[in-house]
BANU-938273 format. One record per residue (C-alpha): x, y, z; residue number from 0; residue in three letters. Coordinates in steps of 0.1 Angstrom, whole numbers, plus 5000, padded with zeros to 4 digits. Example, Ala and Ser with C-alpha at 12.3 -4.5 7.8 and 13.67 -1.06 7.14 Angstrom:
// residues 2
R    x    y    z seq type
R 5123 4955 5078   0  ALA
R 5137 4989 5071   1  SER
END
This chain:
// residues 331
R    x    y    z seq type
R 5193 5060 4860   0  MET
R 5175 5092 4849   1  PRO
R 5175 5125 4867   2  ASP
R 5161 5132 4902   3  ALA
R 5127 5144 4888   4  ILE
R 5117 5113 4870   5  THR
R 5139 5086 4885   6  ALA
R 5121 5056 4901   7  ARG
R 5130 5046 4936   8  CYS
R 5150 5014 4936   9  PRO
R 5129 5001 4965  10  LEU
R 5093 5010 4959  11  CYS
R 5097 5021 4923  12  GLN
R 5078 5054 4929  13  ALA
R 5088 5084 4909  14  ARG
R 5094 5103 4941  15  GLY
R 5131 5109 4945  16  ILE
R 5138 5144 4957  17  ALA
R 5167 5164 4973  18  PRO
R 5171 5161 5010  19  THR
R 5196 5169 5038  20  SER
R 5189 5139 5059  21  ARG
R 5217 5122 5078  22  THR
R 5222 5087 5092  23  LEU
R 5245 5076 5120  24  ARG
R 5258 5040 5124  25  SER
R 5283 5037 5152  26  GLY
R 5309 5064 5146  27  ASP
R 5299 5068 5109  28  VAL
R 5277 5097 5099  29  VAL
R 5266 5102 5064  30  ARG
R 5246 5129 5046  31  THR
R 5225 5117 5018  32  PHE
R 5215 5141 4990  33  PRO
R 5183 5124 4979  34  TYR
R 5154 5105 4995  35  ALA
R 5123 5088 4982  36  CYS
R 5093 5108 4994  37  SER
R 5072 5076 4994  38  HIS
R 5092 5050 5013  39  CYS
R 5119 5071 5028  40  GLY
R 5149 5053 5012  41  LEU
R 5180 5075 5012  42  LEU
R 5202 5076 4981  43  LEU
R 5234 5089 4967  44  ASP
R 5232 5109 4934  45  ALA
R 5205 5092 4912  46  PRO
R 5229 5092 4882  47  ALA
R 5251 5067 4901  48  THR
R 5223 5044 4912  49  MET
R 5220 5009 4897  50  PRO
R 5190 4999 4878  51  ASP
R 5161 4990 4902  52  PRO
R 5161 4955 4888  53  ARG
R 5197 4950 4900  54  GLN
R 5190 4962 4936  55  CYS
R 5174 4931 4951  56  ASP
R 5208 4917 4961  57  ALA
R 5217 4948 4980  58  PHE
R 5183 4949 4998  59  PHE
R 5188 4913 5007  60  ARG
R 5222 4922 5022  61  ASP
R 5205 4949 5042  62  ILE
R 5182 4923 5056  63  CYS
R 5211 4899 5064  64  ALA
R 5234 4923 5083  65  ARG
R 5231 4946 5112  66  LYS
R 5233 4976 5110  67  PRO
R 5231 4986 5073  68  PRO
R 5249 5017 5060  69  MET
R 5280 5008 5079  70  ALA
R 5302 5014 5048  71  HIS
R 5307 5048 5031  72  ALA
R 5303 5032 4997  73  ASP
R 5268 5018 5004  74  ASP
R 5245 5033 4977  75  PRO
R 5215 5034 5000  76  PHE
R 5207 5042 5036  77  GLY
R 5176 5036 5057  78  CYS
R 5162 5043 5091  79  ASP
R 5140 5017 5109  80  ILE
R 5109 5030 5093  81  TYR
R 5121 5022 5058  82  THR
R 5138 4990 5070  83  MET
R 5103 4978 5079  84  ARG
R 5092 4983 5042  85  THR
R 5124 4966 5029  86  ILE
R 5117 4936 5051  87  ALA
R 5082 4931 5037  88  THR
R 5096 4928 5002  89  ARG
R 5112 4895 5014  90  PHE
R 5083 4882 5035  91  GLY
R 5099 4894 5067  92  LEU
R 5088 4915 5097  93  ALA
R 5112 4941 5111  94  ALA
R 5112 4947 5149  95  LYS
R 5133 4974 5165  96  PRO
R 5165 4960 5180  97  ALA
R 5164 4983 5210  98  ASN
R 5145 5011 5228  99  ALA
R 5162 5038 5207 100  MET
R 5152 5021 5175 101  GLN
R 5116 5017 5188 102  ASP
R 5115 5054 5195 103  GLU
R 5128 5061 5160 104  GLU
R 5101 5038 5145 105  LEU
R 5073 5057 5162 106  ARG
R 5087 5091 5153 107  ASN
R 5102 5089 5118 108  PRO
R 5124 5099 5101 109  HIS
R 5152 5099 5126 110  GLY
R 5190 5100 5123 111  THR
R 5199 5064 5134 112  LEU
R 5206 5038 5108 113  ALA
R 5182 5009 5111 114  ALA
R 5190 4982 5135 115  ASP
R 5163 4955 5134 116  ALA
R 5156 4920 5143 117  ASP
R 5140 4902 5114 118  LEU
R 5116 4873 5115 119  VAL
R 5094 4856 5089 120  SER
R 5061 4874 5086 121  LEU
R 5045 4840 5087 122  LEU
R 5056 4835 5123 123  THR
R 5033 4863 5134 124  LEU
R 4998 4851 5145 125  ALA
R 4971 4864 5121 126  PRO
R 4948 4892 5131 127  THR
R 4911 4892 5119 128  ALA
R 4909 4912 5087 129  VAL
R 4876 4918 5069 130  ALA
R 4874 4922 5031 131  VAL
R 4851 4950 5021 132  GLY
R 4841 4954 4984 133  ILE
R 4825 4984 4968 134  LEU
R 4806 4980 4936 135  CYS
R 4779 4995 4914 136  SER
R 4746 4978 4908 137  GLU
R 4758 4967 4874 138  ARG
R 4788 4950 4889 139  GLU
R 4770 4934 4918 140  ALA
R 4763 4901 4900 141  GLY
R 4799 4894 4892 142  PHE
R 4811 4906 4927 143  VAL
R 4786 4883 4945 144  LEU
R 4797 4854 4924 145  GLU
R 4833 4858 4932 146  THR
R 4835 4875 4966 147  ALA
R 4836 4843 4987 148  ALA
R 4870 4834 4973 149  ARG
R 4885 4857 4999 150  HIS
R 4870 4836 5027 151  SER
R 4902 4814 5026 152  SER
R 4920 4841 5046 153  TRP
R 4895 4869 5055 154  ALA
R 4875 4868 5087 155  ALA
R 4844 4882 5068 156  GLU
R 4834 4895 5034 157  VAL
R 4811 4925 5032 158  VAL
R 4798 4939 4999 159  VAL
R 4784 4974 4996 160  LEU
R 4764 4981 4964 161  VAL
R 4757 5015 4951 162  ASP
R 4719 5014 4949 163  ARG
R 4689 5025 4969 164  ALA
R 4687 5010 5004 165  ALA
R 4675 4974 5004 166  ALA
R 4673 4948 5032 167  PRO
R 4707 4933 5040 168  ALA
R 4714 4899 5025 169  GLU
R 4736 4870 5038 170  VAL
R 4748 4847 5011 171  ARG
R 4763 4812 5017 172  GLN
R 4788 4799 4991 173  ASP
R 4792 4762 5000 174  GLY
R 4820 4757 5024 175  ASP
R 4837 4790 5015 176  ASN
R 4819 4811 5040 177  GLY
R 4794 4839 5043 178  LEU
R 4791 4871 5023 179  VAL
R 4770 4900 5038 180  ARG
R 4755 4924 5012 181  VAL
R 4743 4959 5019 182  PHE
R 4730 4987 4997 183  SER
R 4737 5025 4999 184  ARG
R 4738 5053 4973 185  ARG
R 4773 5065 4964 186  LEU
R 4760 5100 4955 187  ASN
R 4793 5110 4941 188  GLY
R 4812 5108 4974 189  ASP
R 4837 5080 4975 190  PHE
R 4851 5087 5010 191  ALA
R 4816 5086 5025 192  SER
R 4809 5053 5008 193  GLN
R 4842 5038 5021 194  ARG
R 4835 5050 5056 195  ASN
R 4800 5034 5054 196  ALA
R 4817 5001 5044 197  LEU
R 4842 5005 5073 198  GLN
R 4813 5008 5097 199  ALA
R 4796 4976 5085 200  LEU
R 4826 4953 5093 201  CYS
R 4829 4935 5126 202  ARG
R 4866 4929 5125 203  SER
R 4893 4953 5139 204  PRO
R 4909 4956 5104 205  TRP
R 4894 4959 5070 206  ILE
R 4909 4956 5035 207  PHE
R 4889 4974 5009 208  GLN
R 4887 4965 4972 209  LEU
R 4867 4978 4943 210  ASP
R 4848 4955 4919 211  ALA
R 4876 4956 4893 212  ASP
R 4904 4949 4918 213  GLU
R 4918 4916 4932 214  ASP
R 4945 4901 4954 215  VAL
R 4960 4867 4956 216  SER
R 4952 4844 4985 217  PRO
R 4989 4845 4994 218  GLU
R 4989 4883 4997 219  LEU
R 4956 4880 5016 220  GLY
R 4973 4858 5042 221  ASP
R 5002 4883 5045 222  SER
R 4977 4911 5052 223  LEU
R 4965 4893 5083 224  THR
R 5001 4891 5096 225  ARG
R 5008 4927 5086 226  LEU
R 4978 4938 5107 227  ALA
R 4994 4920 5136 228  THR
R 5027 4938 5130 229  LEU
R 5009 4971 5127 230  ALA
R 4990 4967 5160 231  ASP
R 5023 4960 5178 232  ARG
R 5039 4991 5163 233  GLN
R 5011 5016 5166 234  GLY
R 5003 5017 5129 235  VAL
R 4967 5021 5117 236  VAL
R 4970 5022 5079 237  SER
R 4991 5001 5054 238  ILE
R 4996 5009 5017 239  GLY
R 5001 4984 4989 240  LEU
R 5013 4989 4954 241  PRO
R 4985 4987 4928 242  ARG
R 4991 4973 4893 243  LYS
R 4968 4991 4869 244  ASN
R 4964 4967 4840 245  LEU
R 4950 4986 4811 246  VAL
R 4937 4962 4784 247  ASP
R 4960 4936 4801 248  GLY
R 4992 4958 4801 249  HIS
R 5008 4973 4832 250  LEU
R 5006 5011 4831 251  SER
R 5033 5036 4840 252  ASP
R 5012 5048 4870 253  LEU
R 5028 5019 4890 254  TYR
R 5032 5017 4920 255  PRO
R 5001 5038 4926 256  ASP
R 5002 5030 4963 257  VAL
R 4967 5025 4978 258  GLN
R 4962 5026 5016 259  TYR
R 4935 5000 5017 260  ARG
R 4944 4980 5048 261  LEU
R 4931 5001 5078 262  ASN
R 4918 4997 5112 263  ARG
R 4880 5000 5111 264  CYS
R 4880 5032 5131 265  ASP
R 4901 5050 5105 266  VAL
R 4881 5074 5083 267  SER
R 4886 5082 5046 268  TYR
R 4886 5118 5033 269  GLU
R 4882 5132 4998 270  GLY
R 4852 5130 4974 271  ILE
R 4874 5114 4948 272  VAL
R 4909 5098 4950 273  HIS
R 4900 5093 4987 274  GLU
R 4927 5085 5013 275  ARG
R 4926 5075 5050 276  PRO
R 4927 5104 5074 277  GLU
R 4957 5097 5096 278  ARG
R 4992 5109 5102 279  ALA
R 5017 5094 5077 280  TRP
R 5039 5084 5107 281  GLN
R 5012 5059 5117 282  SER
R 5013 5042 5083 283  SER
R 5038 5024 5061 284  PHE
R 5041 5008 5026 285  ILE
R 5042 4970 5024 286  ALA
R 5058 4953 4994 287  LEU
R 5044 4919 5001 288  SER
R 5024 4919 4969 289  GLY
R 5002 4941 4948 290  ALA
R 4965 4949 4942 291  ILE
R 4956 4940 4906 292  GLU
R 4933 4966 4890 293  HIS
R 4919 4957 4856 294  ASN
R 4908 4986 4834 295  LEU
R 4900 4992 4798 296  THR
R 4915 5020 4778 297  ALA
R 4879 5033 4772 298  ARG
R 4873 5035 4809 299  HIS
R 4906 5053 4815 300  VAL
R 4897 5079 4789 301  ALA
R 4865 5089 4807 302  ARG
R 4874 5082 4844 303  ARG
R 4895 5113 4851 304  SER
R 4870 5136 4835 305  ASN
R 4842 5121 4856 306  VAL
R 4863 5126 4888 307  TYR
R 4871 5162 4877 308  GLU
R 4834 5169 4874 309  THR
R 4827 5155 4909 310  LEU
R 4856 5175 4924 311  GLN
R 4870 5203 4902 312  PRO
R 4907 5203 4905 313  GLY
R 4908 5169 4921 314  GLY
R 4904 5147 4891 315  GLY
R 4942 5142 4887 316  ARG
R 4941 5145 4850 317  LEU
R 4978 5138 4849 318  PHE
R 4971 5102 4860 319  GLU
R 4952 5096 4828 320  ARG
R 4984 5101 4808 321  ASP
R 5003 5078 4831 322  ALA
R 4976 5051 4828 323  LEU
R 4977 5053 4790 324  GLU
R 5015 5048 4790 325  ARG
R 5030 5013 4793 326  PRO
R 5052 5008 4824 327  PHE
R 5088 5018 4820 328  SER
R 5117 5018 4845 329  LEU
R 5131 5049 4828 330  LEU
END
C-alpha cells in the first residue's frame, strides 16, 4: 500500500489517511493507532503494512460477526461505534449500540471505546418517507421529466426544480408509477440556494437530492428509506454516499467523492459551488450501501471547474479536474 499521503482507506477508499494519536480500549486491551481515515474514522496500523483494499472485505465481515472487534493486538484495524455503523452498511446491516456507554460514544464521536454493536439487517427497519428532489437546467428538463417517475418505486414523492424563470407548478402523472411535481426557479449561480429551495418544496421529512446527470438503483433507493429510519433513531440529520463519476463511461480517480445528499428537509446547504449541508459532522455519517452514478463527458469536465472558479474564486476545486480526468486506481 502506498504512503500515508496518497493511500486509500481500506473501508471507504478515500485518500484521507493521516497521522493520529487516537486510542481504543476493548476490555483490558488498550491500543494506540498511528493512522486514521479522516473520512470514515477507521483506525489503522502503518499504511505500508495494510493489505490491498480489495482483500479487506473478509476482515470487515469478521468485525461484523464478532463482538467486540479490536480484541487482538494483531488486528490491522480498529473502530469505534461511529465507524462500526459505516462498516455495517457495507453489508446491508444496521449497527445499534450494545449498551448505554456505546450509545453515548455514538452521539459524541470519536471516543476511546472499541465498538460493541448489535447488528440487524437494514431491511428489518421500517422505511421512512423519503422524497427525491432533482435539480436540472431547462435544457435537461425534458429528459428528467421523462425518467423522474422511475424513483416512485421507493420514494414518497418526486419533485423537480428547473433552472428557469418562474412558471406555474405542474403535476405530471406517469401511468401507475406516481406523481412528479415540477417547479421553476432561477439558479443565478448559487447552488446552495437552489438546493435549499428544493428542500423547502418537499413534503416528506427526508429528501434525497440528485442532479440531472445522476442516478441511483431502486435497491439503493430502498436502502435510503431504511437509513433514514436508522438516522432518526440515532440523532443523525445527514448521510453521505459515495459517488461514481463516470467520465465517458470510465470510473474516475475522484472516487469516492462522498456526497451528503440524504438529509432531513430542515437541513440547509451552504456554499455557492461545491455546496454541502450545514450541520455538525457528528450528526452525519457515510453509508456504503451503494453509490450515486454520475455520468460526465470529458468535455464537460474540462470546463466545469473553470465555471465554478468564476462563480466563486478559490472555490472551484481545480484539483478535482485532474482527478476526474484520471482513471480510477487503488494506488
